[in-house]
C-alpha positions as CSV (number, residue, x, y, z in Angstrom):
1,M,0.0,0.0,0.0
2,D,2.8,2.4,0.9
3,I,4.6,1.6,-2.4
4,D,1.4,2.6,-4.3
5,I,1.2,5.9,-2.5
6,Q,4.9,6.6,-3.1
7,T,4.5,5.7,-6.8
8,K,1.5,8.1,-7.1
9,E,3.4,10.9,-5.4
10,F,6.4,10.4,-7.6
11,C,4.2,10.5,-10.8
12,K,2.6,13.7,-9.6
13,L,6.0,15.3,-9.0
14,S,7.3,14.1,-12.3
15,L,4.2,15.5,-14.1
16,K,4.7,18.9,-12.4
17,N,8.3,19.0,-13.4
18,T,7.5,18.1,-17.0
19,N,4.8,20.9,-17.1
20,Q,7.3,23.4,-15.8
21,L,9.9,22.3,-18.3
22,Y,7.7,22.6,-21.3
23,N,6.2,25.9,-20.1
24,N,9.8,27.3,-20.0
25,V,10.5,25.9,-23.5
26,H,7.2,27.4,-24.8
27,A,8.2,30.8,-23.3
28,T,11.6,30.6,-25.1
29,I,10.0,29.7,-28.4
30,A,7.5,32.6,-28.1
31,H,10.4,35.0,-28.1
32,S,12.3,33.5,-31.0
33,N,11.7,34.7,-34.6
34,S,12.9,31.5,-36.1
35,S,10.2,29.4,-34.3
36,A,7.2,31.6,-35.2
37,T,6.5,29.8,-38.5
38,D,6.7,26.3,-37.0
39,E,4.3,27.3,-34.3
40,L,1.7,28.6,-36.7
41,D,2.1,25.4,-38.8
42,S,1.4,23.3,-35.7
43,K,-1.7,25.3,-34.8
44,R,-3.1,24.9,-38.3
45,I,-2.5,21.1,-38.3
46,K,-4.0,20.7,-34.9
47,L,-7.2,22.7,-35.8
48,F,-7.5,20.9,-39.1
49,S,-7.4,17.5,-37.3
50,K,-10.1,18.6,-34.8
51,I,-12.4,19.8,-37.6
52,N,-12.1,16.5,-39.5
53,D,-12.6,14.5,-36.3
54,E,-15.8,16.4,-35.5
55,Y,-17.4,16.9,-38.8
56,I,-16.3,14.1,-41.2
57,H,-17.4,11.4,-38.8
58,V,-20.8,13.0,-38.3
59,K,-21.3,13.1,-42.1
60,D,-20.6,9.4,-42.4
61,I,-22.8,8.1,-39.6
62,L,-26.1,6.7,-40.7
63,P,-29.3,7.6,-38.8
64,P,-30.8,4.9,-36.5
65,K,-33.2,2.4,-38.1
66,S,-36.9,3.5,-37.8
67,T,-40.2,1.9,-38.6
68,T,-40.9,4.3,-41.5
69,T,-40.4,3.4,-45.1
70,T,-37.0,3.5,-46.9
71,S,-37.9,6.5,-48.9
72,T,-38.8,8.5,-45.8
73,T,-35.5,7.5,-44.2
74,T,-33.6,8.6,-47.3
75,N,-35.4,12.0,-47.4
76,V,-34.7,12.6,-43.7
77,Q,-31.1,11.6,-44.1
78,S,-30.7,14.0,-47.1
79,K,-32.4,16.8,-45.2
80,D,-30.1,16.1,-42.2
81,I,-26.9,16.2,-44.2
82,S,-28.1,19.3,-46.0
83,M,-28.7,21.1,-42.7
84,K,-25.2,20.2,-41.5
85,D,-23.6,21.5,-44.7
86,T,-25.6,24.7,-44.3
87,T,-24.4,25.1,-40.7
88,I,-20.8,24.5,-41.7
89,D,-21.1,27.1,-44.5
90,N,-22.6,29.6,-42.0
91,I,-19.7,29.0,-39.6
92,I,-17.2,29.6,-42.3
93,S,-18.8,32.7,-43.7
94,S,-19.2,34.3,-40.3
95,Q,-15.5,34.1,-39.5
96,P,-13.0,36.6,-40.9
97,N,-10.2,35.2,-43.1
98,I,-7.5,37.8,-42.4
99,Q,-3.9,36.9,-43.2
100,D,-0.8,38.8,-43.8
101,E,1.7,37.9,-46.5
102,K,3.8,35.7,-44.2
103,R,0.9,33.6,-43.0
104,R,-0.4,33.3,-46.6
105,K,2.9,31.8,-47.7
106,V,2.8,29.3,-44.9
107,G,-0.9,28.5,-45.7
108,D,-0.1,27.9,-49.3
109,S,2.4,25.2,-48.4
110,N,-0.6,23.3,-46.8
111,A,-2.7,23.4,-50.0
112,N,-2.1,19.7,-50.8
113,M,-2.1,18.5,-47.2
114,S,-4.0,15.4,-46.5
115,I,-5.0,13.6,-43.3
116,V,-5.9,10.0,-42.5
117,V,-9.1,9.5,-40.6
118,S,-11.1,6.4,-39.7
119,N,-14.7,6.0,-40.8
120,N,-17.7,4.2,-39.2
121,N,-16.8,0.9,-40.9
122,N,-13.4,0.7,-39.2
123,G,-11.7,1.4,-42.5
124,V,-9.1,4.1,-43.3
125,K,-9.4,6.6,-46.0
126,K,-7.4,9.6,-47.1
127,M,-9.2,13.0,-47.2
128,N,-7.9,16.0,-49.1
129,M,-8.2,19.5,-47.5
130,T,-11.0,21.4,-49.1
131,E,-11.2,25.2,-49.5
132,Q,-13.8,25.4,-46.6
133,Q,-11.6,23.4,-44.3
134,K,-8.6,25.5,-45.1
135,A,-10.6,28.6,-44.3
136,L,-11.5,27.0,-40.9
137,V,-7.9,26.1,-40.2
138,N,-6.8,29.7,-41.0
139,I,-9.2,31.0,-38.3
140,G,-6.6,30.0,-35.7
141,S,-3.8,32.0,-37.4
142,T,-5.5,35.4,-37.4
143,G,-3.9,36.5,-34.1
144,P,-1.3,39.2,-33.9
145,A,2.2,38.3,-35.1
146,L,5.1,38.2,-32.7
147,S,6.4,41.7,-32.1
148,Y,9.3,43.1,-30.2
149,T,9.6,46.4,-28.5
150,K,11.9,48.7,-30.5
151,P,14.7,50.2,-28.5
152,M,14.5,53.8,-27.6
153,W,16.9,56.0,-29.6
154,H,19.7,57.5,-27.5
155,P,22.3,59.9,-28.8
156,P,25.9,58.7,-28.6
157,W,28.3,60.0,-26.0
158,K,31.6,61.6,-26.5
159,L,34.6,62.8,-24.4
160,M,34.1,66.3,-23.1
161,R,36.9,66.8,-20.5
162,V,39.8,65.1,-18.8
163,V,40.5,66.1,-15.2
164,A,43.9,65.3,-13.7
165,G,45.2,65.6,-10.1
166,H,45.3,62.2,-8.4
167,T,48.6,60.4,-8.3
168,G,47.1,56.9,-8.0
169,W,44.2,54.9,-9.4
170,V,40.9,56.7,-9.0
171,R,38.7,54.1,-7.3
172,T,35.4,55.8,-6.3
173,I,33.2,58.8,-7.0
174,S,30.1,60.5,-5.6
175,V,28.1,63.5,-6.9
176,D,26.6,66.3,-4.8
177,V,22.8,66.4,-4.5
178,N,22.7,70.0,-5.8
179,N,25.0,69.1,-8.7
180,E,27.6,71.7,-7.7
181,F,30.6,69.4,-7.1
182,F,31.7,65.8,-7.0
183,V,34.3,64.0,-4.9
184,T,36.7,61.2,-5.8
185,G,38.9,58.8,-3.8
186,A,42.1,57.2,-5.0
187,T,44.9,54.9,-4.1
188,D,47.1,57.9,-3.3
189,N,45.1,57.9,0.1
190,T,43.4,61.2,-0.7
191,I,39.9,62.5,-1.3
192,K,39.5,65.4,-3.8
193,V,36.6,67.7,-4.3
194,W,36.1,69.0,-7.8
195,D,33.9,71.7,-9.2
196,M,31.2,70.2,-11.5
197,A,31.0,73.1,-14.0
198,S,34.7,73.8,-14.6
199,G,36.4,70.6,-13.4
200,E,38.8,72.6,-11.1
201,L,40.1,71.1,-7.9
202,K,38.5,72.8,-4.9
203,V,40.1,71.0,-1.9
204,T,42.1,67.9,-1.1
205,L,41.2,65.9,2.1
206,V,43.9,63.8,3.7
207,Y,43.3,61.5,6.6
208,H,43.3,57.9,5.3
209,I,46.6,56.0,5.5
210,A,45.7,53.5,2.8
211,P,43.8,53.6,-0.5
212,V,40.3,55.1,-0.4
213,R,37.9,52.6,-1.8
214,A,34.5,54.3,-1.3
215,V,33.0,57.8,-0.8
216,Q,29.4,58.8,-0.5
217,L,27.9,62.3,-0.2
218,S,24.8,62.6,2.0
219,A,21.7,64.1,0.4
220,R,20.2,65.0,3.8
221,H,23.2,66.3,5.7
222,P,26.4,68.4,4.9
223,Y,28.4,65.2,5.4
224,M,30.6,63.0,3.4
225,F,31.5,59.4,4.3
226,S,34.6,57.6,3.2
227,A,36.0,54.0,3.6
228,G,39.4,52.6,2.8
229,E,41.8,49.7,3.0
230,D,42.9,51.0,6.4
231,N,39.7,49.5,7.9
232,K,38.4,53.0,8.6
233,V,35.0,54.4,8.0
234,I,35.0,58.2,8.5
235,C,32.3,60.9,8.5
236,W,33.5,64.3,7.2
237,D,32.0,67.7,7.8
238,L,32.2,69.4,4.4
239,E,31.6,72.9,5.9
240,A,34.8,72.5,8.0
241,N,36.5,70.0,5.7
242,R,37.6,67.8,8.6
243,P,36.6,64.3,10.0
244,I,34.1,64.4,12.9
245,R,33.2,60.7,13.4
246,H,34.9,57.3,13.1
247,Y,33.1,53.9,12.9
248,H,35.1,51.0,14.2
249,G,34.3,47.4,13.7
250,H,35.7,46.1,10.4
251,R,38.6,43.8,10.8
252,N,40.0,44.3,7.3
253,G,39.7,46.7,4.4
254,V,36.4,48.4,3.7
255,Y,35.6,48.2,0.0
256,S,32.0,49.5,-0.4
257,L,29.7,52.0,1.3
258,A,26.0,53.1,0.9
259,L,23.7,55.5,2.7
260,H,20.1,54.9,3.5
261,P,18.0,57.5,1.5
262,S,15.6,58.2,4.4
263,L,17.2,57.1,7.6
264,D,20.4,58.0,9.4
265,I,21.9,54.6,8.7
266,I,25.2,53.7,6.9
267,F,26.0,50.4,5.3
268,T,29.6,49.3,4.8
269,G,31.0,46.1,3.3
270,G,34.5,44.8,3.2
271,K,37.1,42.1,2.9
272,D,35.9,40.4,6.1
273,S,32.8,39.2,4.1
274,T,30.3,41.2,6.2
275,V,27.9,44.0,5.7
276,R,27.8,46.3,8.8
277,V,24.9,48.6,9.6
278,W,25.8,51.8,11.6
279,D,23.9,54.5,13.3
280,M,25.1,57.7,11.7
281,R,25.0,59.9,14.8
282,T,25.8,57.5,17.7
283,K,28.4,55.5,15.7
284,A,26.8,52.4,17.2
285,E,26.9,49.2,15.1
286,I,23.3,48.1,14.7
287,Y,23.8,44.8,12.8
288,T,26.6,42.7,11.4
289,L,25.0,41.0,8.3
290,S,26.9,37.7,7.8
291,G,26.5,35.2,5.0
292,H,28.9,36.2,2.2
293,K,32.0,34.1,1.7
294,G,34.0,36.7,-0.1
295,T,34.8,40.4,-0.2
296,V,31.6,42.6,-0.3
297,G,32.6,44.9,-3.2
298,S,29.3,46.7,-4.0
299,L,26.3,48.0,-2.0
300,I,23.1,49.8,-2.9
301,S,20.3,51.0,-0.6
302,Q,16.6,52.0,-1.0
303,S,13.8,53.0,1.3
304,P,11.4,50.0,0.7
305,D,12.3,46.4,1.4
306,P,14.9,45.1,0.7
307,Q,16.6,48.2,2.1
308,V,20.1,47.0,1.3
309,I,21.5,44.8,-1.5
310,S,25.1,43.5,-1.6
311,G,27.3,42.0,-4.3
312,S,30.3,39.9,-3.4
313,M,33.3,38.2,-4.8
314,D,31.7,34.9,-3.9
315,N,29.5,35.3,-7.1
316,T,26.3,36.0,-5.1
317,I,23.9,38.8,-4.5
318,R,22.1,39.1,-1.2
319,L,18.9,41.0,-0.5
320,W,18.8,41.8,3.3
321,D,15.9,42.2,5.7
322,L,16.8,44.9,8.1
323,K,13.9,44.0,10.5
324,T,15.5,40.6,11.3
325,G,19.1,41.2,10.3
326,Q,19.0,38.2,8.0
327,S,19.4,37.5,4.3
328,A,15.9,37.4,2.7
329,V,17.0,36.3,-0.8
330,T,20.3,35.0,-2.2
331,L,20.8,35.2,-5.9
332,T,23.3,32.7,-7.3
333,N,22.9,33.2,-11.1
334,H,26.2,34.9,-11.6
335,K,29.2,32.7,-12.2
336,K,31.8,35.4,-11.6
337,S,32.4,38.0,-8.9
338,V,29.7,40.7,-8.7
339,R,31.5,44.0,-8.7
340,G,28.9,46.5,-9.8
341,L,25.3,47.2,-8.7
342,V,22.9,50.0,-9.8
343,M,19.3,50.8,-8.8
344,H,16.5,51.9,-11.1
345,E,14.7,54.7,-9.2
346,K,11.3,54.3,-10.8
347,E,10.9,50.6,-11.9
348,F,11.7,49.0,-8.5
349,S,14.4,46.9,-10.1
350,F,18.2,46.8,-10.2
351,A,21.1,45.6,-12.4
352,S,24.3,43.7,-11.5
353,G,27.5,43.5,-13.4
354,S,30.0,40.7,-13.5
355,A,32.6,39.2,-15.8
356,D,30.0,36.9,-17.3
357,N,27.3,39.4,-18.2
358,I,24.9,42.1,-16.9
359,K,21.7,40.9,-15.3
360,Q,18.5,42.8,-14.5
361,W,16.4,41.8,-11.5
362,K,12.9,42.7,-10.2
363,L,12.4,43.6,-6.6
364,P,11.4,42.7,-3.9
365,E,11.8,39.0,-4.6
366,G,14.8,39.3,-6.8
367,Q,13.2,37.8,-9.9
368,F,15.5,37.5,-12.9
369,I,14.4,39.7,-15.9
370,K,17.0,39.3,-18.6
371,N,20.7,39.2,-19.5
372,L,22.6,42.0,-21.2
373,S,25.4,40.1,-22.9
374,G,28.3,41.3,-25.1
375,H,30.6,43.3,-22.8
376,N,33.5,40.9,-22.8
377,A,35.4,42.3,-19.9
378,I,35.5,42.2,-16.1
379,I,32.7,44.8,-15.4
380,N,33.8,47.0,-12.4
381,C,30.9,49.5,-12.4
382,L,27.5,50.4,-13.6
383,A,25.7,53.7,-13.9
384,L,22.1,54.6,-14.9
385,N,20.4,57.9,-15.7
386,Q,16.9,59.2,-16.0
387,D,16.7,58.5,-19.7
388,N,17.2,54.7,-19.2
389,V,20.8,54.8,-20.4
390,L,22.8,52.1,-18.7
391,V,26.6,52.3,-18.9
392,S,29.0,49.5,-18.0
393,G,32.7,50.0,-17.4
394,G,35.3,47.3,-17.8
395,D,38.8,46.6,-16.4
396,N,40.2,46.9,-19.9
397,G,39.0,50.5,-20.4
398,S,35.9,49.5,-22.5
399,M,32.5,51.1,-22.0
400,Q,29.2,50.0,-23.4
401,F,26.0,52.0,-23.5
402,W,22.7,50.1,-23.2
403,D,19.0,50.8,-23.5
404,W,17.6,49.7,-20.2
405,K,14.2,48.6,-21.5
406,T,15.3,46.3,-24.3
407,G,18.9,45.6,-23.5
408,Y,20.1,47.0,-26.8
409,C,23.7,48.1,-26.9
410,F,23.7,51.3,-28.9
411,Q,27.3,52.4,-28.4
412,K,30.7,50.8,-27.6
413,S,33.6,52.9,-26.5
414,Q,37.3,52.5,-25.5
415,T,39.0,54.9,-23.2
416,I,42.5,56.1,-24.2
417,A,45.2,56.1,-21.5
418,Q,46.6,59.6,-20.9
419,P,50.2,60.5,-22.0
420,G,52.7,59.1,-19.5
421,S,50.5,56.1,-18.7
422,L,50.8,52.6,-20.0
423,D,48.2,51.2,-22.4
424,S,47.5,48.5,-19.9
425,E,46.3,51.1,-17.4
426,A,43.3,51.9,-19.5
427,G,40.8,50.6,-16.9
428,I,37.6,52.0,-15.5
429,F,37.0,51.5,-11.8
430,A,34.0,53.7,-11.0
431,M,31.5,55.9,-12.8
432,A,28.5,58.1,-12.0
433,F,26.0,60.4,-13.9
434,D,25.5,63.9,-12.6
435,R,22.1,64.8,-11.2
436,T,20.8,65.9,-14.6
437,G,21.9,62.7,-16.3
438,T,23.6,64.6,-19.1
439,R,27.2,64.2,-17.9
440,L,29.0,60.9,-17.2
441,I,32.1,60.9,-15.0
442,T,34.5,58.0,-15.0
443,C,37.3,57.1,-12.6
444,E,40.2,55.4,-14.4
445,A,43.5,53.5,-13.9
446,D,45.5,56.2,-15.7
447,K,45.0,58.4,-12.6
448,S,42.6,60.7,-14.5
449,I,38.9,61.5,-14.3
450,K,37.0,61.8,-17.6
451,V,33.8,63.6,-18.3
452,Y,31.5,62.5,-21.2
453,K,28.4,64.2,-22.7
454,E,25.9,63.5,-25.3
455,D,26.7,64.3,-28.9
456,E,24.4,67.3,-29.7
457,E,24.8,67.0,-33.4
458,A,23.7,63.3,-33.6
459,N,20.2,62.3,-34.7
460,E,18.3,59.2,-35.7
461,S,19.5,59.6,-39.3
462,T,23.2,59.8,-38.5
463,H,23.2,57.2,-35.8
464,P,20.2,54.9,-36.6
465,I,19.2,51.9,-34.5
466,S,20.5,48.7,-36.1
467,N,17.9,46.8,-38.0
468,E,19.6,43.5,-37.1
469,W,18.7,43.9,-33.4
470,R,16.5,41.2,-32.0
471,P,16.1,39.8,-28.5
472,T,18.0,36.5,-28.4
473,A,17.5,33.3,-26.5
474,Q,20.5,34.3,-24.4
475,N,18.6,37.4,-23.1
476,I,15.7,35.2,-22.0
477,K,17.3,32.2,-20.4
478,R,17.8,32.0,-16.7
479,F,21.7,31.9,-16.5
């Protein structure tokens, strides 16, 4: 008895898995141009078979014997068949026979199609498809054709300005909420404040004794926060240009930092594989979020749950629940270290960058949306502006510009190392858009800061969207 129950449970589970498998396959086929014709073919054949099964057998069935004369039976039978033929004609005439050129070509290939059916005498006969039957079959093919969302046109970006001043790799950047200045941190252990309009150096802040790996400007306070490989997390008063608070707790270098947009909370991640949550004013450590098995290299924060998202060198992304101090979701789709994260402010989604590809995720559950493949480099950073332009920066100095909605790469660019630097130092470590989204600032391995802007002379005629673009199966699949 137990064996029968176990067998039934196993069959149910196997059926469920089979359904899920074929549902996924069907979803993939629905997004592929090459499979559209085969799918329409299958629908026509299926509908043709149903029509023949339902109507042809009815025509061949003789009415039951009755006590009336043979002539009366014959008349009734003729009247019966006539009424059925009239009904079929009415059905056909009442349905629209609308086809585009592509469907008509596929339909013509079925002109000589035949099907084998069994009659009431248990024999087998071959029936040719008539014009009426072909019309009924084509009813199932009058739905809308597969269509794809066309990418939004974006102007290309070009180099506007090169800013020099650091004597080491520029590793991090943050832009002022009023768009008046931006700050950068570098491996020369300094933090520099630059004027946004002119690119001139305003002040150099020296306190760290090791490379500065993260800086963040507060949108709610006149404070700046910095973190470095000296295990220090420092709060700076930008009115006095001096440090006012220290946050102690990390046992190794601090590589990432994020500020909560609506609460006085700081998030830091480092080489000790932890994400630490700090009270900004009291300097108290609220939580130590453990779970990663590698350096936490990227952090982003938002007001709704999950309020903090971390990317690590252990190839995972974790969505944290601040109420419990535990990891709510762990995303393991990436096969390489996750070095860059960026949040979409309006869509409640985010993107992650790794050496394998860029992935888009839907919040709050972390559902996978699609892959953005083609940037063949170790992706160190991502940036996104209000016009849905996503930019990825690689360790080899390459940049790619993407349309967020469709994943279309509309521009590829390669940075040029400045005179005096080696070509191998053409790497991009960090990037950010200004508050208007019209300027892109990159931090690079040649010790320079580059500012890019949109090409004002470009238009859809000079830089058209490629006609060869189509979403591929690689964009749709899970990994």
